[in-house]
N, C-alpha and C positions, 0 to 999 in steps of 0.2 A: 065560683071557684070550685073546681072538682079536685078532690084530694086523692092521691094515688100513693099507696104504700108498696114499695118495690123491694124484692129480695134479690140481691146481687150475688153472683158467683165470683169468687176471687179470680182475677185475670192472671196475675202473676205475682210471685213473691221472690225477691232477690235478697240473699244474705250476703253482706259485704263486711269484711273486717275493716274497721275504721281506725286510723292511727290516733287513738285516744284511750286505748285499752277498753274499748266499747264495741258492741256489735250493733250495726244498723240494719234493720229489716224494712225494705220498701215495699209497700203494698199499694197497688193502683187499682182503682175502680172506675168503671165507665158508666155514666148515667145515660140511659137511652132517651135523651131529650135534647132538643136543639138549644143548648145553653152554653154560653161562655161565662165562666165564673170568675169574678174579680173581687168579690167581697166575701170574707171568711171571718167567723168568730168561733173560738174554741173555748168551751166551758170547762172541760176536763179531758182526761185521756180518751174517753169514749164518746164524748158529745161534741159535735161540731155543727154550726149553722152556716149557711151560705146563701148567696144571692147572685143573680146574673142577668143576662138579657132575656128578651121575650117574656118578661114579667115573672120569671121563675125564681123561687126560693125553696129552701128545703133544709133538712137536718137529718143526722143520725144520732141515736142515743146509745148504740151498742157497738161502737168501734167500726162501723161500716158493714155490719152484717145485713142491716136493712136501712133504707133511706125513705123518708117521707118527703114528697115533692108536691108543690102547689104553685099556682100562678096568680098574678094580679093584673087586671086590666081596668082602665078607666075610659068610659065611653067608647069601648071597643079597641082602645089603643093599649098595647102591651108596653109596660114600663121597662126601661133599661136601668137595672140596679147596679150601682158601683160602690155602695156603702151599706154596711150592716153593723148594728150594735145590739148587744144583749146586756141589760143592766143586771146588777146583783139580785134584784127581786124577780128577774125573768121577763121583764118587758122587752119586746123586740122592736127595733126601729130599722126601717129600710129606706135608703136614699136613692131616688131616681135622678139621673144626671141632668137631662136637658129640658128645654122648654116644652111643655110645662115641667118645671122642677118640682118634684113631690118628695115629702117625707111622710111615711106611713108608720103607724104605731099599733102594736097588738099586745094586749095584756093577758091573752089566753092561748099562747103558743101558736098563733096564726089561725085560729078558728075564725076570728073576725078582725078586720083592720079599719082603723080610722085614719083619714087624711089630716095630719096636724100642721102641714105647711104646703103651700102651692105658690109658684111664681110663674107668670105667663110671659115674661120678657123674652123677646126673640133671641137675645144674646146671652141668656142665662145658662150657666153650666156649673154644676156642683161636682167636686172631685173626691171628697173624702169626708167621713163622719166618725166621731169618737164620743162616747159617753164615759165620764170619769166616775160617775156615781148614779144612783137611781134618779137623781133630779137634774144633774148638770151634763150638758152635751154641747158639742161644737160641730159645725159644718164649714168646710173650706170650699171656696169656689173661685173661678177664673175672673179676670179683669172685667169690671162692669161699672159703668157710670163713674169712671175716673180712678178706681182703686180695686184691689182684690176684694173678694167677698168673704166675710167671716160672720157666720150666724152663731148665736149663743142662746141656750135655754137654761133656765134655773128652776123650772117647774115641771120637770119630767116630760118635756116636749109639748106641753100644752100650748105654749107660745114661744115664738122665736124672734129675737131682735138682731138686726144687722148692726155690727160695730161701725160707727161713723168713719168715713174716709179720713177725717182729720186725726183719728187715733190709730191709723194703720200705716205701715211702711209704704213708701212709694215703690211702684214696680213699673217696668216697661209694658207697653201695650202688647208687645210680642213675647212677654215673659208669662209663663203659665204654670199650672200645676197638673201633674199627670194622674188621671183616674185609673191607673193600671192595676192597683193592688190595695186600695183603701189604706195606703200607708205613706202619704206624702206630707203628713205632719204628725207631731207627737204632742202629748199633753202629760206633764208630770206635776201634779199639784197646780200651782199658778204659773208654771213655766210652759210656754208654747214654743215649738220649733217648727217652722214651715219651710219646706224645701221646694225650690223652683226649677224650671227648665225652660227650654226655648232659647230666647236671645241671651239669657244669662242663667247660670247655675249657682244660686245663692241660698243662704239659710237666714231666715228672719227669726229673731228671738225676742220673746216677751217674758219678763220675769214677774210681771204683776197682773196676770190674767187678761192680757190684751190691751192694757191702757197705754203702754209705751213699748217701743221696739228698737232693736239694733239690727244692722244689716251686715252680713259677713260673706265675702267671696269664697268660692271653693275652686279647686283645680279640676273638677269634673268637666268632661267634654260639653261644650256649649256653642251657641251661635246659630244653630239651625232649628227648624220647627220641631223636630223629633229628638233633639239632644237635651241633655240635662240630667237632673236628679229625679229618679222615679220613686225612690223610697228612702225613708229615714227611720232610724231606730236608736233609742237612747237607753243607757243603763248607768245611772249616776252621772258623772262628768264625762263619760265616754259615749260618743255618738258616732255612728257610721252612716254614710250615705252611699247608695249605689245607683247606677243608671248607665248612661252612655248614649249611643245612637240607635234608636229602634230600627232604623232603616239599614244600619250597617252593624248587625249584631256580632259579626266576626271580629270586630275591633276590640282588643283587650286592654287598650291603653286609656287612661283617664276615665275609668268606669267605677272606681272604688276610692273612697277617701275617709279619713278618720279624724276626729277631734278628741283630745284628751283634756280639754279645758272648758267643757260645757258648751262647745260650739263657737268659741271665739276665733280660733285659728284651725286651719285644716291642712292636711297633707295626704298625698296619695299613699295607698298601701298595696303591697304585693302587685305593683303595676306591671301589667303584661302577664301575670300569673294568676291562676285560680279562675274565678268566674269572670266572664267578659261582660256583656250587657246584663245588668241586673234589674229584675222587675220588682223584687221584694227582698228586704233584709229584716231579720229579727234577732234580738238577743234572747238567749235562754234565761228564764227566770232563775234567780238564786244561783247564778253561775259566777259570781264575782266579776261580771261583765267580761267574761272571756269566751264563752261558747256562742258562736254566731252561725246562723244559717242564711244562705242566699238562694232564692229561686231565680236562676239565670235562664237564659234562652239561647242554647239549651243547657241543661244540667242543673243538678242540685249539689250545692257545695256546703261543707261544714268546716269551720275553723275552731280550734280549741285554744287559740292564743290571740284572740281579738283581731284576727285578720292578717296576721303575719304570714301564716301558712294555711293552705286550704286542701281539703280532701274531697274529691268528687265521689259522691255516693249514689248518683243516679244520672241517667242520660236524658230524662224527661224534661219537657218544657212546661213550666207552670207560671201563672201570672202572680199568684199570691200564696202566702204561707203564714202560719201562726203556731207558736208553741202552746202546749197545754200548760196550765199553772204549775204542774209538777215538774215541767221541763223534760219529761221522759218521752213525750210524743209530739211530733210535729205534723200538722195537717197542711196539705197543699191543694190548690185548685187551679184549673186552667180551661183551655179551649175544649170544645166538643164534649162537654160533660165530664171531663177528667177530674178525679179526686184522688189524692195520694195520702198515704200515712207512713210516716217514718218513726219507728219505735227504737229508742236508744236505751239500752240496758247495760248496766255495769257488769263486767265479767270478772 
């Protein structure tokens, strides 16, 4: 693995007044590498880690002034990464999607990597990964051997156990989970929420760490291979899902829904208005569950009232997005090495 440190010139800066008595400044950087970025982890306003296809991963520690980029290959094969997690102690995990399915771990900021999980099954496909502490993590995967795939570790990724099918909710063979933005499931304490697409657009909920589940229908577009929920985000009892039809992104109906009772019931929000097809949705931290961002295709949208109204703050198309813990910076990533930063400051 050859490490390259790159200094980027700011391509453009757009200042837009947002209807929130705030100013949003969108900065977009382009990495000169053949990379489609769908996995993003933001540690603070200035530090963001990312991973994508062709084995690439990288980070910036200074708000995008410089980026460090590296790549991983196994037996000459470059891994397609769709998941990344950085634990509180700084251990980094990367998830490769397809057979062989890999999980890599680094305890030294990417200087060296260990393979901590591998699966050679031909129909194996992993969609998303999340760590909730230094020791506990989850990986979600598509239908395999009669049920969805849910991997769990409690020893910092040293070992991974698949949750038995008998403890998981039933799904259709044509029901799947989208690896578009590493955000098709959430974990809050012992509560897991998994969002599906394809033949059905549903939310599966476990309140006890994956031991038992309930299933909940949503009004999101469904029934075709590329329809359904692409991203889910929660803040307390409020949960938002976004998606639509990847092949018909111009459709703005049945692309956004909200639950205010912890995912039990769902209703469309701002239907036909605001973002159409949504690849990623995130709540701002410490925002009383009101400030929401959606990376749509195309467009970046912010809501200050939990999705009732939306402000378009950018025309770019991004796959994924994440708030910094302060809630003052949002990072985005997408195709052709594009990385964006949206700084929100009170005026």
